[in-house]
C-alpha positions in Angstrom: 115.0 86.2 71.0 113.6 85.3 67.8 111.1 87.8 66.0 107.9 87.0 67.1 104.8 86.9 65.0 101.8 88.8 67.2 98.9 86.4 67.5 97.8 85.7 71.6 98.4 89.5 72.3 95.6 90.0 75.2 94.6 93.4 76.2 92.7 94.7 79.7 91.1 98.1 80.1 88.9 98.7 83.3 87.4 95.7 83.8 87.0 94.0 80.6 89.2 92.0 78.5 89.3 93.2 74.8 90.9 90.5 73.8 88.5 88.6 72.0 87.6 92.1 70.3 90.4 93.1 68.8 93.4 92.7 66.3 95.2 96.2 66.1 97.4 97.1 68.9 100.2 99.5 69.6 101.8 101.2 73.0 103.6 104.1 72.4 106.4 105.5 74.8 108.6 108.3 73.9 110.7 111.3 75.3 110.6 114.8 74.5 113.8 115.7 72.9 115.0 119.5 73.9 117.1 121.6 72.0 120.6 123.1 73.7 122.8 124.6 70.9 124.8 127.1 72.0 126.9 129.6 69.8 130.1 127.8 72.3 128.7 124.4 70.1 130.7 126.0 67.5 134.3 124.0 66.0 137.0 126.2 66.2 139.1 124.1 63.8 136.4 124.0 61.2 133.7 126.7 62.3 131.2 123.3 62.2 127.9 123.8 64.5 126.7 119.9 65.9 123.3 120.2 67.7 122.5 118.8 71.1 120.1 117.6 72.8 118.7 117.0 76.3 115.3 114.5 76.9 112.6 116.1 78.3 109.2 114.8 79.7 108.1 111.0 78.9 104.9 110.3 76.7 103.4 107.1 76.8 100.0 106.3 74.1 98.2 103.8 72.9 95.8 102.7 70.2 93.5 99.3 69.8 90.9 98.9 67.2 88.8 96.1 66.8 85.3 94.1 65.5 82.5 96.1 67.7 80.7 94.5 70.0 78.5 95.6 73.0 75.5 94.9 75.5 77.4 94.8 79.2 80.6 96.5 80.7 83.0 93.4 79.2 82.2 94.7 75.6 84.3 97.6 74.0 81.7 99.6 73.4 80.5 99.8 77.0 83.5 100.1 78.2 84.5 103.0 76.1 81.5 104.9 76.6 82.5 104.6 80.6 85.8 105.1 80.4 85.8 108.5 77.4 87.3 111.1 78.6 88.5 109.7 81.8 91.5 107.5 83.4 91.6 103.5 83.5 94.2 101.4 84.2 95.5 99.4 80.2 97.6 96.4 80.5 98.8 94.2 77.7 100.3 91.2 77.1 102.0 89.8 74.8 102.0 86.7 73.8 99.0 85.5 75.9 98.9 86.2 80.1 100.4 82.9 81.5 102.0 83.9 85.0 105.4 85.5 84.5 104.5 86.3 80.9 105.8 89.9 79.2 103.6 92.6 80.3 102.9 96.1 79.9 100.8 98.6 82.0 99.8 101.7 82.9 96.8 104.3 83.5 95.7 106.5 80.8 93.0 108.8 79.6 90.6 107.5 76.6 91.1 110.3 74.5 88.5 109.3 71.6 86.9 106.3 70.2 85.6 105.5 66.3 83.4 103.2 65.7 81.1 101.6 62.6 81.7 101.4 58.9 81.0 101.2 55.6 77.9 99.0 54.6 79.0 94.9 54.4 82.1 95.7 56.6 82.5 93.6 60.1 81.6 96.5 62.2 85.0 97.9 63.7 85.9 100.4 66.6 89.0 102.0 66.8 90.4 104.2 70.0 93.4 105.9 71.3 94.7 106.2 74.8 97.1 109.1 76.7 99.2 107.8 79.7 99.2 109.8 82.8 101.6 107.3 84.4 104.4 106.1 83.6 104.4 102.8 80.8 105.5 99.9 83.4 107.6 97.0 81.7 107.1 94.1 83.5 105.0 90.5 84.3 102.2 89.3 84.4 101.4 88.0 88.3 98.0 86.8 88.1 95.6 84.5 85.2 92.8 85.4 83.8 91.3 82.5 83.4 91.3 80.7 86.4 88.2 81.6 88.9 88.9 81.8 92.7 86.1 81.0 94.8 88.0 81.2 98.5 91.0 82.8 100.1 94.2 81.8 98.3 97.8 83.4 97.0 99.2 83.3 93.9 102.5 81.8 91.8 106.3 83.1 93.5 107.2 86.0 90.7 110.8 86.9 91.0 111.4 90.5 89.9 114.3 92.6 92.0 114.7 94.4 94.7 113.7 98.2 94.1 116.2 101.2 94.6 115.5 104.2 96.3 114.8 106.3 93.2 112.1 103.4 92.1 108.6 102.4 92.9 107.0 99.1 92.4 103.3 98.8 90.3 100.8 97.0 90.1 97.8 96.4 87.8 94.7 94.9 89.1 91.8 94.0 86.1 88.6 92.6 87.6 86.7 90.9 85.0 84.2 88.6 86.1 81.8 88.3 89.4 79.2 86.5 90.4 78.0 84.9 93.8 75.7 86.9 96.7 77.4 89.7 98.0 80.8 89.0 96.9 83.8 91.0 97.1 87.6 90.3 96.6 90.2 92.2 98.6 93.6 91.4 96.6 97.3 92.4 97.7 100.7 92.1 96.7 102.9 90.7 99.3 107.2 90.7 98.6 110.0 89.0 100.5 113.1 87.8 100.3 113.0 84.1 99.3 109.9 82.6 96.9 109.1 80.8 100.8 107.2 83.5 101.7 108.1 83.1 105.5 108.1 86.8 106.4 105.6 88.2 103.5 105.0 92.2 103.9 102.2 93.5 102.0 103.4 96.3 99.3 100.2 97.0 97.6 96.2 96.8 98.7 93.7 97.1 96.1 90.9 98.2 97.3 88.1 96.1 98.2 85.8 95.0 94.6 82.6 93.8 94.1 82.1 94.4 90.6 84.1 94.8 87.1 86.8 97.6 88.2 90.3 98.1 87.3 93.5 100.0 89.4 96.9 100.4 89.4 98.9 101.9 92.2 102.2 101.6 93.2 104.1 101.5 96.2 107.4 103.7 96.7 110.6 103.0 99.0 113.7 101.2 98.8 113.7 97.3 100.0 116.0 94.8 99.8 113.1 91.6 98.8 113.2 90.1 95.6 110.0 87.4 95.3 106.2 89.2 94.6 103.4 86.8 95.3 99.3 88.3 94.8 97.4 87.2 97.5 93.3 87.8 97.4 90.7 87.2 100.3 87.3 86.1 99.3 83.8 86.3 100.7 80.1 86.3 100.2 77.9 83.3 99.3 79.1 81.4 96.3 81.8 84.0 95.3 83.9 83.5 91.6 86.4 86.2 90.5 88.6 86.5 87.4 90.7 88.5 87.5 94.4 89.4 85.9 97.3 91.5 88.1 100.3 92.8 86.2 103.7 93.7 88.3 106.8 95.8 87.5 109.4 97.8 88.7 110.3 101.5 87.2 
C-alpha cells in the first residue's frame, strides 16, 4: 500500500458523527513490557547481561481534536458532556465509510474534554478516551449516509472464520432517527457463502429509537466466513442513519 494522506477520516462516537467537527485523530495501541532479566542472563563467555522482557497488558487510547459545535446530541459538546467519565463505543474509518473500508473500533471511557481558546480563534475542542475493550481492526459493514426506512439486509462481507480463542466484534452507531414511534433492530448474520442460504444470527444489538452507540461480541469458534448486517424497522414513516463495523480478534 502506498503512503496515505489523511483527508476523509471518519469519527463516530456514541450516536454522533464527529467527522465534520474533527481535524485531528490519533488511535494508539500498545503493550506493557515486563522485565524478566535475571542472574541467569549473564553470558559466561563475555560477562555481558542482555535484558529480557515479556508482554504484559494491552492498552488502547484515542485522541481527537477539531472545531467546537453544540446544540444537539450529534454535536461534539453535547456528545462529550454526555460521555465524560463514562464508556462509549468509538469507530474510526481511515478513508471514508464505504462498506469494506478499513475501520478500527473499541469501547472507551472519555477521560477528558478541553474546549475554547484565544480571542479570534475558531473555537477548538480536544478530548481523549481510554479503551476498556480490545482495539478491533476490521471493516465497515454498513455506511452512515444511507437512510433505511424499511426492513433489509446489507452487502455480504468476507472476513474470516472465528477460531477457538477469538470472538466476532461489532460496533453500531445510530446517527439519526425520525418518524413517529420509530424503532430499529440491527443484527449481524454469518454464513458459509455470500448467498446466505442458511444465515445464523451472531450479534443482536439493543433495539433503538434514538441516537445511540453499542459494541458487542460473539465468542466461540465457527467456520463461517461471510457476514452481513440485517435491520428490522418499525413505526410510522421511520428513517434511520446508522453505521456498523465488524472485526475478529
